[in-house]
N, C-alpha and C positions, 0 to 999 in steps of 0.2 A: 405794517405800519407804513404811513406816507408822509411826506412833508409837503406842506403848502408852498407852491412856486411864486404865486402872484397875489396880490390883494384880492380877496373875494369880489365876485361881481354879483350885485343884487339884481335879481329878475323878479317879475312880478309875483310868481308863486314859489320861487327857490332861490337858493344861494349857490352860484356855480364856483367850484374851486378848480384851478388847474394844479395837478399834483404830480410828485414824483414817488414812484414805489421805492421804499428804503429797504424793506425786508418783509418777508412772509413768516407768520408764526404758525406751525402746524398744531395738529390736535395734541401733540406730546409736549407742547410749548417750546420747541425748538425753532431757532431762528435760521431762516434761509435767504441770504442776501440776493436781491434781484434789482434789475434796472428796468426803468420804463416810465412812461408818462401816460396820464388819463385825466378824465374829467370826472368829478363827483358833484352831485347836486343834492343839497341838503334842504330840509324844510326850514324856512326862516323862523327862528324863535330866539329866545334869550341866550340859549346855549350856543347856537350856531352863530350869534351875532358877535361873539367874543373871538372868533378865529381871525388870525392875522397872518401875514406872509411869514414863512419861515416856521409856523407851528407845525408839530407833529400830531397825527391822529391815528388811532387804531380803528380800523374799519373792518367789517365783515366782508368777505369776497361776494359780490353781486355784479361782477362785470358783465357788460353787454357790448358787442361789437357795435361800431357806429356805422350805420347804412345810410345811403343816399336816398332821398325822397323819390316819389313817383312823378315828379314834374319834370318832363323832357326840357332841357335848356336852362333849368334854373342853377342857382349857385351850387357848386359842388362842395358842400361842407365837409364831407369825409375827407376829400382829397386836401382840402385846405389844412386839416387837422394831421393828415398823414405827413405833410411837409413840417409839421411841428413835432413829429414822432408820437403823435396821440392816436391810439387805435381803439381804446376802449372808454367806457363811461359807466356810471353807477348812480343809482337814486337811492336816497335814504330818507325816511320821514324822521320819527322822533326818535328812533333807536337804530342800531346797526353800526354806530361809531361813537368814540369818545375821545375827548382831548387829553 
Protein backbone atom coordinates (compact mmCIF):
# COMPACT_ATOMS: atom_id res chain seq x y z
CA UNK A 1 0.00 0.00 0.00
CA UNK A 2 1.27 3.47 -0.86
CA UNK A 3 0.24 7.05 -0.07
CA UNK A 4 0.28 9.78 -2.72
CA UNK A 5 2.57 12.58 -1.49
CA UNK A 6 1.98 15.31 -4.08
CA UNK A 7 -0.70 16.23 -6.56
CA UNK A 8 -0.41 13.96 -9.62
CA UNK A 9 1.56 15.39 -12.55
CA UNK A 10 -0.11 14.91 -15.92
CA UNK A 11 2.30 13.98 -18.70
CA UNK A 12 1.59 13.33 -22.38
CA UNK A 13 0.97 9.58 -22.01
CA UNK A 14 0.92 9.04 -18.24
CA UNK A 15 0.09 10.35 -14.82
CA UNK A 16 3.15 10.60 -12.52
CA UNK A 17 2.71 10.10 -8.78
CA UNK A 18 5.31 10.64 -6.08
CA UNK A 19 4.43 8.07 -3.43
CA UNK A 20 5.47 6.87 0.00
CA UNK A 21 5.46 3.16 0.74
CA UNK A 22 3.18 2.56 3.73
CA UNK A 23 3.19 -1.21 3.98
CA UNK A 24 3.70 -4.34 1.93
CA UNK A 25 1.11 -7.11 1.96
CA UNK A 26 2.47 -10.60 1.35
CA UNK A 27 0.75 -13.58 -0.25
CA UNK A 28 -0.68 -14.60 3.15
CA UNK A 29 -2.34 -11.14 3.48
CA UNK A 30 0.01 -10.14 6.30
CA UNK A 31 1.14 -6.50 6.50
CA UNK A 32 4.82 -5.59 6.75
CA UNK A 33 5.45 -1.92 7.41
CA UNK A 34 8.11 -0.31 5.23
CA UNK A 35 9.52 3.12 4.57
CA UNK A 36 10.58 4.55 1.26
CA UNK A 37 9.64 6.75 -1.65
CA UNK A 38 9.14 6.02 -5.33
CA UNK A 39 7.50 7.24 -8.51
CA UNK A 40 4.63 5.42 -10.18
CA UNK A 41 3.29 6.14 -13.63
CA UNK A 42 -0.33 5.32 -14.46
CA UNK A 43 -2.21 5.26 -17.73
CA UNK A 44 -4.40 8.40 -17.80
CA UNK A 45 -8.05 7.32 -17.66
CA UNK A 46 -11.20 8.04 -15.67
CA UNK A 47 -10.04 5.98 -12.67
CA UNK A 48 -6.53 7.44 -12.42
CA UNK A 49 -7.97 10.94 -12.94
CA UNK A 50 -9.63 10.75 -9.51
CA UNK A 51 -6.37 10.32 -7.58
CA UNK A 52 -5.50 13.17 -5.22
CA UNK A 53 -2.73 14.00 -2.76
CA UNK A 54 -3.10 11.87 0.38
CA UNK A 55 -4.95 9.01 -1.35
CA UNK A 56 -3.88 5.47 -0.55
CA UNK A 57 -3.42 3.00 -3.38
CA UNK A 58 -2.93 -0.75 -3.41
CA UNK A 59 -0.39 -1.62 -6.09
CA UNK A 60 1.31 -4.77 -7.37
CA UNK A 61 5.08 -4.75 -6.94
CA UNK A 62 6.70 -3.91 -10.29
CA UNK A 63 9.62 -1.78 -9.06
CA UNK A 64 12.45 -0.82 -11.39
CA UNK A 65 15.65 0.99 -10.47
CA UNK A 66 15.98 4.48 -11.91
CA UNK A 67 18.99 4.60 -14.22
CA UNK A 68 20.87 7.44 -15.85
CA UNK A 69 20.52 7.85 -19.63
CA UNK A 70 23.42 7.30 -21.99
CA UNK A 71 23.95 10.97 -22.80
CA UNK A 72 27.27 12.17 -21.32
CA UNK A 73 26.97 15.54 -19.65
CA UNK A 74 23.16 15.45 -19.53
CA UNK A 75 21.10 16.23 -16.44
CA UNK A 76 21.55 13.43 -13.90
CA UNK A 77 17.91 12.65 -13.12
CA UNK A 78 18.68 9.62 -10.89
CA UNK A 79 20.99 11.77 -8.70
CA UNK A 80 18.25 14.41 -8.44
CA UNK A 81 15.77 11.73 -7.30
CA UNK A 82 18.30 10.21 -4.86
CA UNK A 83 18.46 13.62 -3.16
CA UNK A 84 14.70 13.21 -2.62
CA UNK A 85 15.29 9.60 -1.40
CA UNK A 86 13.51 8.19 -4.46
CA UNK A 87 15.24 5.11 -5.86
CA UNK A 88 12.55 3.15 -7.74
CA UNK A 89 9.68 3.57 -10.17
CA UNK A 90 6.88 1.45 -11.57
CA UNK A 91 4.62 1.66 -14.62
CA UNK A 92 0.99 0.52 -14.73
CA UNK A 93 -1.49 0.44 -17.58
CA UNK A 94 -5.15 -0.20 -16.69
CA UNK A 95 -4.48 -2.85 -14.04
CA UNK A 96 -2.01 -3.56 -11.25
CA UNK A 97 -3.40 -0.93 -8.89
CA UNK A 98 -6.60 0.16 -7.21
CA UNK A 99 -7.73 3.07 -5.07
